[in-house]
C-alpha positions as CSV (number, residue, x, y, z in Angstrom):
1,M,21.5,8.6,-23.3
2,P,17.9,9.5,-22.2
3,P,17.4,11.7,-19.4
4,A,16.9,10.5,-16.0
5,L,13.2,10.4,-14.8
6,T,12.0,12.9,-12.8
7,I,8.8,13.2,-10.6
8,P,7.6,16.1,-9.8
9,G,6.9,17.8,-6.3
10,A,4.2,19.3,-5.1
11,S,2.3,21.1,-8.0
12,E,2.4,24.7,-6.5
13,G,3.6,27.3,-3.8
14,R,3.5,26.4,-0.1
15,E,0.8,28.9,0.7
16,G,-3.1,28.5,-1.1
17,E,-4.1,25.1,-2.5
18,T,-2.6,22.4,-4.7
19,S,-4.6,20.2,-7.0
20,D,-4.8,17.4,-4.1
21,G,-7.7,20.0,-3.1
22,L,-5.8,20.8,0.4
23,A,-4.1,23.9,1.7
24,R,-0.7,24.5,2.0
25,G,1.2,26.8,5.0
26,A,4.3,26.9,7.1
27,P,4.8,24.6,10.2
28,S,5.4,27.1,12.7
29,A,2.1,29.1,11.9
30,T,0.2,26.0,12.6
31,G,1.7,25.0,15.9
32,V,4.7,22.5,14.3
33,D,7.7,22.4,15.5
34,A,9.6,21.6,11.9
35,D,13.1,21.2,13.6
36,R,11.2,18.0,14.7
37,V,9.8,17.1,11.7
38,V,13.6,17.4,10.7
39,A,14.8,14.8,13.5
40,F,12.1,12.6,12.5
41,L,13.6,12.2,8.9
42,D,17.4,11.6,10.3
43,D,16.2,9.2,12.7
44,L,14.6,7.4,9.8
45,E,17.1,7.5,7.7
46,A,20.0,6.5,10.4
47,A,17.6,3.5,10.9
48,G,17.8,2.4,7.2
49,L,14.1,2.5,6.7
50,E,12.6,2.9,3.3
51,L,9.9,6.0,2.6
52,H,8.3,6.8,-0.4
53,S,6.0,9.8,0.9
54,L,5.0,11.9,3.6
55,M,2.7,14.2,4.5
56,L,1.9,16.4,7.7
57,H,-1.4,18.1,8.0
58,R,-2.3,20.4,11.3
59,A,-5.0,23.2,11.6
60,G,-6.3,23.0,7.9
61,K,-2.5,23.0,6.2
62,V,-0.3,20.5,4.9
63,V,3.1,21.5,6.6
64,A,5.5,18.9,5.4
65,E,5.5,16.6,2.4
66,A,8.3,14.9,1.0
67,W,8.3,12.3,-2.2
68,W,11.6,9.7,-2.8
69,W,11.7,9.3,-6.1
70,P,10.3,7.7,-8.7
71,Y,7.4,7.9,-5.8
72,G,5.2,11.6,-6.2
73,P,2.3,13.6,-4.9
74,T,0.3,12.3,-8.1
75,R,1.5,8.8,-8.0
76,P,-1.3,6.4,-7.1
77,R,-0.5,3.5,-4.6
78,I,-2.3,0.1,-4.2
79,M,-3.2,0.3,-0.6
80,H,-3.0,-3.6,1.4
81,S,-4.9,-3.3,5.2
82,L,-5.1,0.2,5.2
83,V,-8.2,0.1,3.3
84,K,-10.1,-1.3,6.3
85,S,-10.3,2.0,8.1
86,F,-12.3,3.3,4.9
87,T,-14.6,-0.1,5.3
88,S,-14.9,0.7,9.2
89,C,-16.2,4.4,8.1
90,A,-18.6,2.8,6.1
91,V,-20.0,0.3,8.1
92,G,-20.4,3.2,10.6
93,L,-22.8,5.3,7.7
94,A,-24.4,2.5,7.1
95,I,-25.4,1.4,10.8
96,A,-26.5,4.8,11.0
97,E,-28.7,4.8,8.0
98,G,-30.3,1.6,9.0
99,A,-29.2,-0.9,7.1
100,F,-28.0,-3.1,9.8
101,S,-26.8,-3.2,13.2
102,L,-23.4,-4.2,15.6
103,S,-25.3,-7.1,17.0
104,D,-26.8,-8.8,13.7
105,K,-25.4,-12.0,13.6
106,V,-23.4,-12.7,10.4
107,V,-25.3,-15.8,9.2
108,S,-28.6,-14.1,8.8
109,F,-27.6,-12.4,5.7
110,F,-25.9,-15.4,3.9
111,P,-29.0,-18.5,3.9
112,D,-27.9,-19.3,0.4
113,A,-24.2,-19.6,1.1
114,L,-24.2,-21.3,4.5
115,P,-22.2,-24.6,4.9
116,P,-24.7,-27.7,5.7
117,V,-23.7,-27.5,9.3
118,V,-23.6,-24.0,11.6
119,N,-22.6,-24.5,14.7
120,D,-22.9,-22.7,17.5
121,N,-19.9,-20.3,17.1
122,L,-20.5,-19.8,13.6
123,A,-24.2,-18.9,14.7
124,A,-22.9,-16.4,17.0
125,M,-20.8,-14.5,15.5
126,T,-21.9,-10.8,15.0
127,V,-21.0,-7.9,13.0
128,E,-19.2,-6.7,15.7
129,D,-17.1,-9.5,15.8
130,L,-16.1,-8.9,12.2
131,L,-14.8,-5.3,12.9
132,T,-12.9,-6.4,15.6
133,M,-11.3,-9.3,14.3
134,R,-12.6,-11.9,17.1
135,T,-14.5,-14.3,14.9
136,G,-13.8,-17.2,16.6
137,H,-11.6,-18.4,14.1
138,A,-8.1,-19.9,14.9
139,A,-5.6,-18.5,12.1
140,E,-5.1,-15.5,9.7
141,V,-6.3,-15.6,6.3
142,G,-4.8,-12.7,4.4
143,G,-5.5,-11.4,1.6
144,S,-2.8,-13.0,-0.7
145,L,-4.1,-15.9,0.0
146,W,-7.9,-15.3,-1.7
147,R,-6.1,-13.1,-4.3
148,G,-5.7,-16.7,-6.0
149,I,-9.1,-18.0,-5.4
150,D,-11.6,-17.1,-8.4
151,T,-14.5,-18.8,-6.5
152,S,-16.8,-17.2,-4.1
153,W,-14.9,-15.9,-1.3
154,I,-17.8,-16.2,1.1
155,A,-18.2,-19.3,0.4
156,E,-14.4,-19.3,1.7
157,F,-15.4,-17.4,4.7
158,F,-17.8,-20.8,5.8
159,K,-15.1,-22.8,5.1
160,I,-12.7,-21.6,7.5
161,P,-13.6,-23.5,11.3
162,V,-15.1,-21.2,14.1
163,V,-13.3,-23.4,16.8
164,S,-14.4,-21.0,19.9
165,P,-16.7,-18.4,20.3
166,P,-16.6,-15.1,18.6
167,G,-16.3,-12.0,20.5
168,Q,-13.4,-13.2,22.5
169,T,-9.8,-13.6,20.8
170,F,-8.0,-11.6,18.7
171,V,-7.1,-13.0,15.3
172,Y,-6.3,-10.5,12.3
173,S,-8.1,-11.3,9.6
174,S,-9.1,-10.1,6.0
175,A,-11.3,-12.6,5.5
176,A,-13.5,-10.5,8.4
177,S,-13.2,-7.5,6.4
178,Y,-14.7,-8.9,3.4
179,M,-17.5,-10.3,5.1
180,L,-18.2,-6.7,6.1
181,A,-17.9,-5.5,2.5
182,A,-20.1,-8.2,1.7
183,I,-23.0,-7.7,4.4
184,L,-23.2,-3.8,3.2
185,F,-23.3,-5.6,-0.7
186,R,-26.6,-7.3,0.5
187,T,-28.2,-5.0,2.5
188,T,-27.6,-1.9,0.2
189,G,-27.3,-3.3,-2.9
190,Q,-23.7,-1.3,-2.8
191,T,-20.2,-1.8,-3.4
192,L,-18.0,-0.1,-1.3
193,H,-16.4,2.3,-3.7
194,A,-20.2,3.0,-4.7
195,Y,-21.2,3.6,-1.3
196,L,-18.5,5.6,-0.1
197,R,-18.2,8.2,-3.4
198,P,-20.9,10.1,-2.5
199,R,-20.7,10.0,1.0
200,L,-16.7,10.5,1.4
201,F,-14.5,10.6,-1.5
202,E,-16.2,13.3,-3.4
203,P,-16.9,15.6,-0.7
204,M,-13.7,15.3,0.2
205,G,-11.9,15.3,-3.0
206,I,-10.8,12.1,-3.8
207,R,-10.5,11.6,-7.2
208,G,-9.0,8.7,-9.8
209,E,-9.4,6.1,-7.0
210,T,-9.7,2.5,-8.4
211,W,-11.2,-0.5,-6.1
212,D,-10.5,-3.8,-7.0
213,V,-13.3,-6.0,-7.1
214,G,-13.9,-9.4,-5.8
215,P,-15.4,-12.9,-7.3
216,D,-18.5,-12.2,-5.7
217,G,-19.1,-8.9,-7.4
218,F,-17.9,-6.3,-4.6
219,N,-15.1,-4.8,-3.7
220,P,-12.6,-6.6,-1.1
221,G,-13.2,-4.5,2.5
222,G,-9.2,-5.4,3.2
223,N,-7.1,-4.4,0.3
224,G,-7.4,-3.7,-3.5
225,F,-7.9,0.3,-3.1
226,T,-5.2,2.4,-5.6
227,G,-5.1,6.1,-4.5
228,T,-2.6,8.5,-3.8
229,T,-0.5,9.7,-0.6
230,A,-3.0,12.9,-0.4
231,D,-6.2,10.3,-0.4
232,V,-5.2,8.3,2.7
233,L,-4.1,11.7,4.3
234,K,-7.6,13.2,4.0
235,L,-9.0,9.8,5.9
236,G,-6.8,11.2,8.9
237,V,-7.6,14.6,8.2
238,L,-11.6,13.8,8.5
239,M,-10.7,11.5,11.5
240,A,-8.7,14.3,13.5
241,Q,-11.7,16.7,12.2
242,D,-14.1,14.5,14.3
243,G,-15.9,13.5,10.9
244,V,-15.9,16.9,9.7
245,W,-15.1,18.3,6.1
246,E,-15.5,21.6,5.3
247,G,-18.6,22.3,7.7
248,R,-20.2,19.3,6.8
249,R,-20.1,16.4,8.8
250,L,-19.5,12.8,6.9
251,I,-19.4,10.7,9.7
252,P,-21.0,10.4,12.8
253,A,-19.2,11.9,16.1
254,E,-20.0,8.9,18.3
255,W,-19.3,6.3,15.3
256,I,-15.7,7.8,15.2
257,R,-15.4,7.5,19.5
258,T,-16.2,4.4,19.4
259,A,-14.4,2.6,16.0
260,T,-11.2,4.4,17.7
261,R,-11.5,3.2,21.0
262,G,-10.0,-0.2,21.8
263,H,-12.0,-3.0,21.9
264,A,-9.4,-5.9,21.0
265,D,-5.9,-7.4,21.2
266,E,-5.2,-5.9,24.8
267,G,-6.8,-2.6,23.9
268,R,-4.7,-2.4,20.8
269,Y,-7.2,-2.4,18.0
270,G,-11.1,-0.8,17.5
271,Y,-13.3,-1.0,15.1
272,H,-10.9,-1.5,12.0
273,W,-8.3,1.1,13.5
274,R,-5.1,0.2,15.2
275,T,-5.0,2.0,18.6
276,Y,-2.2,3.1,20.7
277,P,-1.4,4.3,24.2
278,N,-1.1,7.9,23.9
279,G,-4.2,8.4,22.0
280,A,-3.3,8.4,18.6
281,Y,-4.8,6.0,16.1
282,A,-3.7,4.6,12.9
283,A,-5.2,3.5,9.7
284,L,-2.4,0.9,8.6
285,G,-1.7,-1.3,5.9
286,M,1.1,-4.2,4.7
287,F,5.0,-2.7,4.0
288,V,3.8,0.3,6.2
289,Q,1.3,2.2,4.6
290,M,-0.4,4.6,7.6
291,T,-2.4,7.7,8.0
292,I,-1.9,8.1,12.0
293,V,-3.8,10.8,14.1
294,F,-3.1,12.8,16.7
295,P,-7.3,13.6,17.8
296,E,-6.2,15.8,20.8
297,H,-3.9,17.8,18.2
298,G,-6.1,17.9,15.2
299,A,-3.1,16.3,13.3
300,S,-2.8,13.3,10.8
301,L,0.6,12.0,9.4
302,A,0.4,10.0,6.4
303,V,2.9,7.8,5.0
304,T,4.3,4.7,2.5
305,A,6.9,2.8,2.4
306,A,8.7,-0.4,2.2
307,I,9.3,-1.4,5.6
308,E,9.0,-4.6,7.2
309,E,6.7,-4.0,10.0
310,S,4.9,-1.2,11.1
311,D,6.5,-1.2,14.5
312,R,9.7,-0.2,13.0
313,L,8.0,2.7,12.4
314,T,6.0,3.9,14.9
315,P,8.2,4.1,18.0
316,H,10.4,7.4,15.6
317,V,7.1,8.8,15.1
318,F,6.1,8.8,18.8
319,R,9.2,10.0,19.6
320,H,8.7,13.3,17.6
321,F,4.7,13.5,17.8
322,P,2.6,14.4,19.7
323,A,5.6,16.3,21.3
324,G,6.6,18.3,18.2
325,F,2.6,20.0,18.2
326,R,2.4,23.3,20.4
327,D,-0.6,24.8,21.6
328,S,-0.8,27.8,19.1
329,P,1.3,29.4,16.4
330,F,4.8,30.6,17.1
331,D,7.8,32.2,15.6
332,G,9.8,29.5,14.1
333,G,10.7,30.7,10.7
334,A,14.0,29.5,11.1
335,A,13.7,25.9,12.1
336,D,10.6,25.6,8.7
337,A,13.7,26.8,6.7
338,R,15.8,24.2,8.0
339,L,13.2,21.9,7.5
340,A,12.9,23.3,3.8
341,A,16.7,22.5,2.8
342,R,16.3,19.1,4.2
343,L,13.3,18.3,2.0
344,A,14.8,20.2,-0.8
345,A,18.2,17.6,-0.2
346,I,16.3,14.6,-0.8
347,P,17.8,13.3,-4.4
348,A,15.8,13.5,-7.2
349,V,16.3,10.1,-8.9
350,R,18.3,6.9,-7.4
351,R,21.5,7.2,-9.2
352,V,22.4,3.5,-11.2
353,D,25.5,2.2,-9.6
354,T,27.5,1.1,-12.7
355,K,31.2,1.5,-10.8
356,G,32.7,1.6,-14.2
357,I,32.1,-1.2,-15.5
358,E,31.6,-2.1,-19.6
359,G,29.6,-5.0,-20.3
360,D,29.4,-6.7,-23.6
361,W,25.8,-6.1,-24.7
362,A,26.0,-7.7,-27.9
363,Q,26.9,-11.1,-25.5
364,A,23.0,-10.9,-24.0
365,K,21.4,-10.4,-27.6
366,G,19.5,-13.6,-28.5
367,R,16.6,-15.8,-27.1
368,F,17.3,-18.9,-24.3
369,K,15.1,-21.7,-24.4
370,V,14.5,-22.4,-20.4
371,T,14.8,-25.7,-18.7
372,P,11.7,-26.9,-17.0
373,N,10.7,-24.9,-14.0
374,P,7.8,-24.4,-11.2
375,L,6.7,-20.9,-12.9
376,G,6.2,-22.4,-16.3
377,V,8.7,-20.3,-18.1
378,R,9.7,-21.4,-21.2
379,E,11.6,-18.8,-22.5
380,V,14.0,-15.9,-22.2
381,A,15.4,-13.4,-24.8
382,F,17.9,-10.0,-24.8
383,E,17.3,-7.0,-27.2
384,P,19.7,-4.2,-26.2
385,S,19.7,-1.2,-28.4
386,Q,21.6,2.0,-28.4
387,D,20.0,3.5,-25.2
388,A,18.1,0.8,-24.0
389,L,17.4,-3.5,-23.2
390,A,14.5,-4.9,-23.6
391,F,13.8,-8.5,-21.4
392,R,11.2,-11.1,-22.8
393,M,9.6,-13.9,-20.9
394,T,7.4,-16.2,-22.3
395,D,5.1,-18.8,-20.8
396,A,2.2,-21.0,-21.6
397,A,0.2,-17.8,-21.5
398,G,2.3,-15.5,-23.1
399,T,5.4,-13.1,-23.9
400,Y,5.8,-10.4,-21.2
401,V,8.5,-7.5,-22.0
402,V,10.4,-5.3,-19.8
403,T,11.8,-2.2,-21.2
404,C,15.4,-1.3,-19.4
405,G,17.5,1.8,-19.3
406,R,21.4,1.2,-20.0
407,E,22.3,2.4,-17.1
408,D,19.4,4.7,-16.8
409,W,16.0,4.1,-16.0
410,I,13.5,4.0,-18.4
411,E,9.1,4.1,-17.5
412,G,7.0,1.9,-19.2
413,R,4.2,-0.8,-18.1
414,T,4.4,-4.7,-18.3
415,D,2.5,-7.5,-17.3
416,I,5.4,-9.6,-16.3
417,P,4.2,-12.9,-14.0
418,G,5.6,-12.3,-10.2
419,R,2.0,-12.5,-8.4
420,E,4.5,-15.1,-5.6
421,L,6.8,-12.2,-4.8
422,H,4.4,-9.2,-4.8
423,H,1.7,-10.0,-2.1
424,G,-0.4,-12.2,-4.5
425,Y,-1.1,-9.4,-6.7
426,R,-0.9,-10.5,-10.6
427,L,0.1,-6.8,-11.8
428,G,-1.3,-6.6,-15.4
429,G,-0.7,-3.3,-17.2
430,A,1.7,-1.9,-13.9
431,P,3.8,1.1,-14.6
432,V,7.4,-0.3,-14.1
433,I,10.9,1.9,-13.8
434,A,13.7,-0.3,-15.0
435,S,17.5,0.2,-15.3
436,A,20.1,-2.6,-16.3
437,R,23.9,-2.7,-15.8
438,W,26.4,-4.5,-16.0
439,R,27.7,-5.9,-12.0
440,D,30.7,-7.8,-13.8
441,A,31.9,-8.7,-17.4
442,A,29.5,-11.7,-16.9
443,T,26.6,-10.5,-14.9
444,L,23.9,-8.5,-15.8
445,E,21.9,-6.8,-13.3
446,M,18.1,-5.4,-13.6
447,T,16.1,-3.2,-11.3
448,W,12.1,-3.2,-12.0
449,I,10.8,-0.9,-9.7
450,F,6.7,-1.3,-9.6
451,A,6.1,2.3,-9.5
452,E,2.3,1.6,-7.7
453,T,3.5,-0.5,-4.9
454,A,6.4,-0.9,-2.5
455,F,8.1,-3.9,-4.7
456,R,11.4,-3.4,-6.2
457,D,12.7,-6.4,-8.2
458,T,16.5,-7.4,-8.8
459,V,16.8,-10.1,-11.9
460,V,20.2,-11.0,-11.9
461,C,21.3,-12.6,-15.2
462,R,24.4,-14.8,-15.3
463,F,26.1,-15.2,-18.8
464,D,28.6,-18.5,-19.3
465,A,29.1,-19.3,-23.0
466,E,25.9,-20.8,-24.4
467,T,23.9,-20.6,-21.2
468,V,22.0,-18.0,-19.2
469,T,20.7,-17.8,-15.3
470,V,18.4,-15.9,-13.9
471,D,17.5,-15.0,-10.5
472,R,14.7,-12.7,-9.6
473,A,14.6,-11.3,-5.9
474,V,12.1,-8.4,-4.5
475,N,13.0,-6.2,-1.5
476,I,10.0,-6.9,0.5
477,N,7.1,-9.6,0.6
478,S,4.8,-11.4,2.4
479,A,6.0,-14.3,1.7
480,D,8.9,-16.0,-0.7
481,R,11.4,-13.2,-1.8
482,R,13.1,-15.0,-4.3
483,H,11.9,-17.2,-8.0
484,P,13.3,-20.6,-8.7
485,T,16.7,-20.1,-10.2
486,L,16.1,-20.1,-13.9
487,V,18.5,-22.0,-16.5
488,G,18.4,-21.2,-20.0
489,R,20.6,-22.2,-23.1
490,R,21.0,-20.4,-26.5
491,A,18.6,-20.7,-28.7
492,E,19.2,-20.7,-32.6
493,A,18.8,-17.5,-34.4
494,T,15.8,-17.8,-36.4
């Protein structure tokens, strides 16, 4: 068998800088109680919460970082609503540069896209209403819905009924974030990515990031950014440093104070920042992508995970922080060593549990014609070799392949469809780390880890004489977690 895939940890030692440009240091040297970090990790493990990465920064240093296989410091991640806080920064900068103002009416920017009738509520909606998610809409519009629409999303926005006066009722919606991106594009001629690159990303050493482009020709303001955990940590570090990076002011201090103050949702939401009673605030995305800032302590914590709701994680965060921050460095070498040992104990690879079962790989070999189904799948095929199993699926658009290690892991790329299970994303050319094992003599199970996301698909194939059933499910999603069962009959060899 090929060796198990391993992902490296931090690229250099604890002290000095690594490839992400952030300095490392001992927790106690920055006033961080390492035993609190250990207790935090233990709490998450006991609660069964699945973390993928963690970075804690204080006083100019990353003092703790952890990576759960197959996620690592150089592995990018598709970010969801965490991106909204980058959008907030862009809006603050554009306002400071005079591109538009908080009180400007949304309709004023789109005279060519308005509906035939503009009611008083729509006419009254302002930029600030978009920032605080108080648009007057009755229901949320998530990015997963619009990702399936190829026509103008600006036009889609103006189809949403504005049923109440804006500025009053909080209704979280990525549609509001999209319109902020649209306003920036209309007033500056630049996408969010192009606008933020020289103003934020380049000064902070954020490199290699990508940002999806919607059908209107600009980046969505609420999602679609792909970067590393260090990239989103840097956003938190910038905010914890009051908008200053290496002596250069990047974000106006007044904007930071205003944007991170509770304006809506009973004081729990600012300008695209989630706010907390203890003074902390966070950039927060679906399945828990978070950079949480403790401004009074100059600290920030970034995590990626596969967790249902942020409310399952934040109580554990606040149980240990900011209590784990001290006013000054202290003699905590023993605690630092305990944390280092705890981090070193994180498994280097996810074990494939075969339970001693030896299946007949030959019985899986072949093509199976699939009966009519809602997914439009026409055929599945299994091609075992000495160390791998290639799974092929064919629909009207083409044939897709996932190559699995036999009782081991293989990393490759795939275009296999599955947007219904993946928060609306069509993961074209996506890195996938896959394995196959026999659960019993007739049941083959494949695990597909889409390594730039929170998604892990489990595909169970049951063989019976000349037929196979294929059941595909995902670990976490904003909608359905299972595809309809596919039923295939073995095709004649050609």
